[in-house]
Backbone as CSV, one residue per row, in Angstrom:
resi,resn,N_x,N_y,N_z,CA_x,CA_y,CA_z,C_x,C_y,C_z
1,MET,58.155,-46.939,35.834,59.472,-46.048,35.843,59.430,-44.716,36.546
2,ALA,60.208,-44.717,37.764,60.694,-43.418,38.719,60.697,-42.478,37.861
3,LEU,60.422,-40.980,38.323,60.654,-39.888,37.479,61.781,-39.578,38.540
4,LYS,62.630,-38.690,37.974,63.742,-38.653,37.945,64.221,-37.256,38.564
5,ARG,63.690,-35.930,37.636,62.844,-34.928,38.441,61.854,-34.621,38.271
6,LEU,61.815,-33.162,38.994,60.803,-32.821,39.795,60.085,-32.466,38.236
7,LYS,60.812,-31.595,37.242,60.631,-31.117,35.804,59.778,-32.254,34.748
8,ASP,59.775,-33.659,35.249,59.277,-34.600,34.603,57.931,-35.012,35.039
9,LEU,57.423,-34.275,36.090,56.013,-34.594,36.237,55.164,-34.668,35.257
10,PRO,53.752,-35.249,35.088,52.866,-35.233,34.581,52.356,-33.881,34.149
11,LYS,51.869,-33.503,33.437,51.086,-31.645,33.174,50.028,-31.450,34.160
12,ASP,48.883,-32.933,34.615,47.981,-32.433,35.581,48.278,-32.820,36.449
13,LEU,49.417,-33.157,37.144,49.838,-33.646,38.136,50.779,-32.325,38.758
14,ASP,51.501,-32.093,37.478,52.407,-30.474,38.161,50.926,-29.243,38.475
15,ARG,50.218,-29.113,37.742,49.221,-28.069,37.863,48.597,-28.385,39.112
16,GLN,48.125,-30.002,39.384,46.941,-29.949,40.763,48.103,-29.626,41.832
17,ILE,49.457,-30.218,41.909,50.216,-29.814,42.943,50.419,-28.060,43.339
18,SER,51.112,-27.593,41.721,50.945,-25.633,42.186,49.656,-25.120,42.226
19,GLU,48.274,-26.158,42.147,47.659,-24.982,42.445,47.300,-25.451,44.383
20,GLY,47.566,-26.497,44.537,47.049,-26.791,46.108,48.085,-26.042,47.170
21,PHE,49.272,-26.028,46.434,50.372,-24.876,46.887,49.725,-23.670,47.025
22,ASN,49.072,-23.115,45.776,49.010,-21.448,46.106,47.588,-21.649,46.508
23,ASN,46.895,-22.397,46.825,45.894,-22.513,47.963,46.672,-22.179,49.118
24,VAL,46.946,-23.018,49.879,47.695,-22.660,50.656,48.145,-21.677,51.367
25,ILE,48.994,-21.103,50.509,49.280,-19.784,50.666,48.297,-18.674,50.829
26,LYS,47.521,-19.043,49.920,46.289,-18.037,49.669,45.684,-18.283,51.128
27,ILE,45.288,-19.454,51.551,44.226,-19.674,52.733,45.669,-19.130,54.280
28,THR,46.159,-19.101,53.973,47.339,-19.057,55.438,47.029,-17.765,55.538
29,HIS,47.229,-16.914,54.175,47.297,-15.239,53.985,46.057,-14.737,54.621
30,PHE,44.813,-15.312,53.876,43.764,-14.893,54.445,43.657,-15.324,55.754
31,GLU,43.990,-16.230,56.486,43.602,-16.395,58.064,44.843,-15.625,59.007
32,LEU,45.190,-15.440,58.350,46.738,-14.084,59.356,46.306,-12.639,58.896
33,SER,45.767,-12.762,57.774,44.776,-11.090,57.754,43.607,-10.876,58.110
34,ASN,43.011,-12.006,58.512,41.195,-11.113,58.672,40.755,-11.618,60.321
35,ARG,40.595,-10.336,60.737,39.326,-10.670,62.170,38.632,-11.336,61.812
36,GLU,37.953,-11.995,61.249,36.899,-12.862,61.296,37.249,-14.411,60.619
37,SER,38.729,-14.655,60.982,39.414,-15.491,60.255,38.705,-16.556,60.774
38,THR,38.617,-17.816,60.641,37.933,-18.998,61.166,38.749,-20.135,61.734
39,THR,39.731,-19.450,62.596,40.300,-20.028,63.718,39.744,-20.046,64.676
40,PRO,40.030,-20.892,65.651,39.514,-20.581,66.644,39.780,-19.358,67.652
41,ASP,40.861,-19.683,67.686,41.683,-17.942,68.561,42.124,-16.927,67.412
42,PRO,41.435,-16.193,66.845,41.484,-15.168,66.353,42.837,-14.272,66.509
43,MET,43.356,-13.749,65.577,44.634,-13.354,65.316,44.995,-11.661,65.781
44,PRO,45.794,-11.305,66.736,45.461,-9.992,67.581,45.518,-8.818,66.514
45,ILE,44.910,-7.990,67.160,44.061,-7.138,66.470,44.366,-5.558,67.534
46,TRP,44.413,-4.814,67.228,44.756,-3.306,68.311,44.102,-2.783,67.352
47,THR,45.517,-1.798,66.358,44.677,-0.883,65.242,44.244,-1.464,63.928
48,GLY,44.861,-3.000,63.789,44.385,-3.499,62.874,45.818,-3.298,61.868
49,PHE,47.019,-2.728,61.904,48.171,-2.481,61.023,48.826,-3.539,60.787
50,PHE,49.045,-4.844,61.721,49.830,-5.767,62.335,49.071,-7.113,61.174
51,ALA,47.228,-7.175,61.236,46.448,-8.280,60.598,46.789,-7.777,58.803
52,SER,47.298,-6.274,58.765,46.546,-6.070,57.337,47.973,-5.714,56.453
53,SER,49.568,-6.412,57.217,50.764,-5.883,57.087,51.185,-7.788,56.772
54,TRP,50.804,-8.810,56.562,51.104,-9.918,56.106,51.344,-9.942,54.776
55,LYS,52.437,-10.354,54.754,52.958,-10.666,52.873,53.377,-11.993,52.648
56,ALA,53.348,-12.802,51.580,53.976,-13.587,51.010,55.095,-13.545,50.256
57,SER,56.356,-14.225,50.000,57.295,-14.030,49.178,57.955,-14.867,49.157
58,ASN,58.770,-14.692,47.894,60.052,-16.000,47.893,61.450,-15.456,48.197
59,SER,61.512,-14.405,49.317,61.996,-14.232,49.773,61.812,-13.666,51.478
60,PRO,63.031,-13.966,52.072,62.185,-14.021,53.865,61.500,-11.900,53.466
61,VAL,60.914,-11.862,54.379,59.781,-10.788,54.557,60.905,-9.390,55.457
62,ILE,61.051,-8.952,55.067,61.512,-7.799,56.548,60.671,-6.813,56.749
63,PRO,60.547,-6.927,58.220,59.562,-5.949,58.887,60.152,-4.816,58.676
64,ASN,60.070,-3.747,58.061,60.243,-2.530,58.007,59.685,-1.337,57.894
65,HIS,58.034,-1.367,57.762,57.196,-1.065,58.092,56.711,-0.231,59.365
66,LYS,56.557,1.089,59.690,56.399,1.576,61.201,54.931,2.001,60.985
67,VAL,54.233,1.797,61.790,52.358,2.122,61.846,52.678,3.409,61.608
68,GLU,53.299,4.227,62.362,53.156,6.115,62.015,53.368,6.242,60.442
69,ASN,53.570,5.319,59.768,53.875,6.055,58.386,52.513,5.923,57.708
70,PHE,51.518,4.933,58.154,50.197,4.852,57.380,48.700,4.969,57.687
71,GLN,48.225,5.918,57.071,46.878,5.976,57.355,45.818,4.668,57.203
72,PRO,45.085,4.779,57.702,44.405,5.253,58.879,44.838,5.133,60.018
73,TRP,45.851,3.542,60.274,46.870,3.378,61.300,47.102,4.076,62.659
74,ALA,47.937,5.635,61.711,48.554,5.864,62.217,47.697,6.997,63.187
75,ALA,46.663,7.143,62.786,45.431,8.230,63.314,44.841,7.316,64.686
76,ILE,44.534,5.927,64.205,44.499,5.345,65.370,45.555,4.817,66.267
77,LYS,46.773,4.969,66.339,47.334,4.503,67.450,48.225,5.634,67.951
78,ARG,47.829,6.674,67.477,47.781,7.896,68.247,46.829,8.536,68.992
79,GLU,45.658,8.162,68.862,44.220,8.248,69.523,44.642,7.470,70.776
80,ARG,45.127,6.048,70.831,44.995,5.001,71.357,46.294,5.720,72.662
81,SER,47.506,6.671,71.531,48.205,6.970,72.751,47.938,8.133,73.719
82,ILE,47.379,8.886,72.961,46.870,9.895,73.777,45.702,9.247,74.920
83,ASN,45.164,8.473,74.839,44.239,7.889,75.955,45.462,7.451,76.729
84,PHE,45.769,7.122,76.643,47.254,5.729,77.501,47.436,7.035,78.052
85,PHE,48.181,8.121,77.676,48.804,9.020,78.628,47.701,9.469,79.125
86,GLU,46.875,9.896,79.079,45.766,10.736,80.000,45.497,9.254,80.937
87,LYS,45.254,8.717,80.939,45.317,7.891,82.040,46.160,7.691,82.933
88,ARG,47.592,7.737,82.491,48.651,7.489,83.219,48.604,8.987,83.633
89,LYS,48.473,10.366,83.225,48.507,11.221,83.955,47.580,11.287,85.313
90,ALA,46.533,10.881,84.981,45.652,10.571,86.182,46.300,10.270,87.651
91,GLY,46.844,9.070,87.671,47.571,8.825,88.533,46.808,7.334,88.817
92,PRO,46.996,6.727,90.102,46.750,5.450,90.328,45.179,5.628,90.720
93,PRO,44.642,4.720,90.966,44.820,3.300,90.339,44.516,3.405,89.083
94,TYR,45.082,2.648,88.385,45.494,2.757,86.900,43.811,2.064,86.499
95,THR,43.922,2.303,85.102,42.940,0.986,84.389,43.456,0.958,83.028
96,PRO,43.080,-0.392,82.863,43.366,-0.825,81.658,43.146,-0.139,80.436
97,GLN,44.318,-0.032,79.602,43.927,0.865,78.057,42.541,0.159,77.271
98,GLU,41.840,0.739,76.537,40.869,0.090,75.903,40.949,0.032,74.511
99,PRO,40.885,-1.313,73.933,40.881,-1.212,72.512,40.560,-0.432,71.711
100,PRO,41.005,0.092,70.432,40.271,0.788,69.677,38.630,0.405,69.088
101,ALA,37.878,1.647,69.349,36.527,0.986,68.913,36.653,0.504,67.257
102,ASN,37.085,0.751,66.732,37.075,0.690,64.804,38.512,0.282,64.659
103,PRO,38.888,-0.767,64.964,40.331,-0.950,64.247,40.230,-1.720,62.306
104,PHE,41.023,-0.942,62.009,40.820,-0.982,60.457,41.753,-2.441,60.045
105,VAL,41.128,-3.434,59.572,41.892,-4.089,58.587,42.163,-4.105,57.087
106,GLN,42.908,-3.626,56.273,42.719,-3.782,55.069,43.753,-5.045,54.312
107,ILE,43.912,-5.458,53.489,45.142,-6.273,53.461,46.015,-5.554,52.320
108,ARG,47.083,-5.284,52.656,47.944,-4.501,51.978,48.582,-5.004,50.938
109,PHE,49.157,-6.400,51.071,49.911,-6.976,49.982,49.331,-8.331,49.693
110,PRO,47.687,-8.304,48.761,47.323,-9.497,48.611,47.992,-10.572,47.856
111,VAL,47.108,-11.807,47.932,47.835,-13.102,47.096,46.729,-13.522,46.301
112,GLY,46.299,-14.319,45.512,45.529,-14.733,44.740,45.151,-14.537,43.328
113,GLU,44.047,-14.516,43.077,43.584,-14.328,41.503,44.058,-12.703,41.103
114,GLY,44.536,-13.126,40.243,44.794,-11.381,39.559,46.356,-11.039,39.849
115,ASN,46.581,-12.080,41.315,47.759,-11.177,41.453,48.884,-12.657,41.687
116,ARG,49.838,-12.092,42.327,51.068,-13.449,41.988,50.487,-14.331,41.904
117,ILE,51.545,-15.856,41.491,51.042,-16.710,41.899,52.204,-17.822,42.127
118,PHE,52.644,-18.396,43.068,53.461,-18.972,43.668,54.008,-20.418,42.901
119,ASN,55.432,-20.332,43.011,56.197,-21.789,42.209,55.769,-22.363,43.564
120,TYR,55.883,-23.954,43.359,55.728,-24.805,44.224,57.267,-25.302,44.508
121,ARG,58.088,-25.131,43.277,59.303,-25.685,43.323,60.401,-24.432,44.125
122,LYS,59.645,-23.594,44.490,60.821,-22.518,45.010,59.871,-22.614,46.856
123,SER,60.788,-22.089,47.587,60.470,-21.971,48.833,60.169,-20.272,48.963
124,VAL,58.872,-20.211,49.752,57.599,-19.112,50.004,58.025,-19.151,51.514
125,TRP,58.064,-17.466,51.529,57.581,-16.902,53.370,56.719,-16.485,53.302
126,ILE,55.933,-16.370,54.253,54.830,-15.475,54.476,55.158,-14.990,56.396
127,GLY,55.398,-13.478,56.102,55.875,-12.851,57.153,55.281,-11.323,57.524
128,ASN,55.422,-10.763,58.040,54.645,-9.420,58.561,55.528,-8.576,58.615
129,LYS,55.504,-7.006,57.837,56.012,-6.015,57.452,56.198,-5.104,58.427
130,ALA,55.255,-4.899,59.634,55.313,-4.181,60.765,56.598,-4.526,61.614
131,VAL,57.081,-2.936,61.603,58.156,-3.365,62.514,58.195,-3.954,63.685
132,TYR,56.935,-4.040,64.626,57.034,-4.305,65.790,56.345,-5.848,66.303
133,SER,56.331,-6.866,64.629,55.834,-7.554,64.483,56.537,-8.788,65.732
134,GLN,57.861,-8.751,66.262,58.412,-9.520,66.867,57.441,-9.917,68.057
135,TYR,57.165,-8.301,68.770,56.497,-8.069,69.917,55.184,-8.633,69.912
136,VAL,54.054,-9.106,68.877,53.267,-9.465,68.564,53.075,-11.237,69.057
137,LEU,54.307,-11.227,68.247,54.530,-12.702,68.243,54.448,-13.550,69.921
138,GLU,55.039,-12.117,70.896,54.245,-12.954,72.220,53.167,-13.350,72.755
139,SER,52.255,-12.952,72.020,50.744,-13.115,72.340,50.795,-14.977,72.265
140,GLY,51.559,-15.498,71.441,51.262,-17.005,71.115,50.209,-17.290,70.023
141,LYS,49.551,-16.492,69.791,48.363,-16.805,68.974,48.728,-17.384,67.736
142,ILE,50.348,-16.341,67.367,50.510,-17.122,65.481,51.015,-18.323,65.990
143,GLN,51.830,-18.597,66.668,52.491,-19.646,67.013,51.822,-20.964,67.227
144,ASN,50.248,-20.455,67.977,49.210,-21.756,68.046,48.378,-21.890,66.683
145,PHE,48.147,-20.787,65.405,48.030,-21.059,64.553,48.642,-21.891,63.665
146,VAL,50.481,-21.521,63.690,51.153,-22.517,62.675,51.075,-24.111,63.319
147,VAL,50.848,-24.093,64.879,51.045,-25.462,65.201,50.211,-26.166,64.974
148,ASP,48.725,-25.714,65.189,47.768,-26.349,65.201,47.281,-26.362,63.486
149,ASP,46.814,-25.204,63.497,45.782,-24.772,62.037,46.595,-24.846,60.584
150,LEU,47.488,-24.695,60.288,48.895,-24.350,59.127,48.868,-25.835,58.516
151,ALA,49.325,-27.004,59.688,49.155,-28.141,59.524,47.897,-28.983,58.732
152,LYS,46.581,-28.243,59.130,45.735,-28.889,58.512,45.081,-28.377,57.468
153,ILE,45.950,-27.103,57.691,45.361,-26.303,55.815,46.386,-27.094,54.853
154,ILE,47.717,-27.384,55.183,48.147,-28.453,54.713,48.072,-29.665,53.921
155,LYS,47.500,-30.603,54.770,46.704,-31.292,54.843,45.387,-31.303,53.812
156,GLU,44.845,-30.235,54.035,44.118,-30.199,53.307,44.232,-30.090,51.982
157,ASN,44.961,-29.217,51.493,44.810,-28.896,50.202,46.361,-28.989,49.431
158,MET,47.283,-30.324,50.102,47.847,-30.852,49.084,48.613,-32.284,49.502
159,THR,49.192,-32.857,48.327,49.149,-33.966,48.522,51.028,-34.463,48.778
160,GLU,51.362,-33.326,48.388,52.565,-33.025,48.380,53.236,-31.879,49.217
161,LYS,53.847,-32.121,50.283,54.301,-30.469,51.094,55.282,-30.190,50.075
162,GLY,55.309,-28.505,50.017,55.878,-27.142,49.459,57.105,-26.872,51.485
163,LYS,57.702,-25.972,50.856,58.471,-25.437,51.737,57.917,-24.028,52.382
164,LEU,56.918,-23.631,53.473,56.334,-23.120,53.656,56.779,-22.272,55.481
165,PHE,57.425,-21.192,55.314,58.062,-20.786,56.754,57.355,-19.086,57.484
166,ILE,57.038,-19.625,58.245,56.799,-18.503,59.105,57.799,-18.106,60.197
167,GLY,58.238,-16.681,60.140,59.257,-16.109,61.265,59.007,-14.575,61.481
168,GLY,59.705,-14.314,62.406,59.562,-13.197,63.005,61.218,-12.545,63.067
169,LYS,61.514,-11.667,63.025,62.791,-10.949,63.421,62.981,-10.893,65.026
170,VAL,63.956,-11.830,65.577,64.222,-12.014,66.630,64.484,-10.608,67.422
171,SER,65.686,-10.295,67.067,66.413,-9.243,67.773,66.958,-8.512,66.600
172,GLU,67.464,-6.805,66.921,68.348,-6.426,66.449,69.916,-6.873,66.210
173,LYS,69.923,-6.880,67.773,71.175,-7.559,68.181,71.779,-8.503,67.735
174,PHE,70.871,-9.164,67.123,71.354,-10.841,66.657,71.353,-11.318,65.243
175,SER,71.961,-11.402,64.170,70.995,-11.828,63.315,70.153,-12.808,63.152
176,GLY,69.643,-12.907,62.499,68.854,-14.699,61.635,67.526,-13.879,62.398
177,THR,66.628,-15.038,61.761,65.099,-14.805,61.883,64.608,-16.258,62.551
178,THR,63.748,-16.341,63.255,63.040,-18.245,63.347,62.056,-18.659,62.364
179,TYR,62.421,-19.652,62.168,61.410,-20.084,61.089,60.793,-21.429,61.654
180,THR,59.602,-21.641,61.310,59.112,-23.016,61.600,58.518,-23.865,59.680
181,GLY,59.290,-24.964,59.428,58.846,-25.345,58.171,58.271,-26.296,57.951
182,PHE,57.661,-26.890,57.173,56.624,-27.731,57.000,56.759,-28.350,55.632
């Protein structure tokens, strides 16, 4: 007899799918948020604010947090900005700006044990709250993660696929967000 509705799944299968789905979300969030991630191409880190601002939610994540409003990232950015303008003022030849000595990465929106558990029957979005997140996407590291590593994470943790999207706000002039789904 075939199951006609998702709610008619046997309890153990329902629990197994739910655990797998939540593991995919936890691992994905960890890999995006961690500077020592296990991916071959680590995520971009400058002040650490971008890596600290990943969030998993049942609705699209709106990038509306400015680095200037959150310490210690604001102080790191201010220090790097002063360094940048000092080098520009000195004139040519311009030397490349050095990354901060101690970027600070701390997960601001935790996922997992004791925190929110996601229902596999609903869509889940993983996005970044940093206002400048669309510019970080230009490096291609996030896209490489989605294409190469995310599919592996899903295959290792689930036999059934849930809806998982990673997106970035494209432009203020054009409405909409680009999403990749599995």
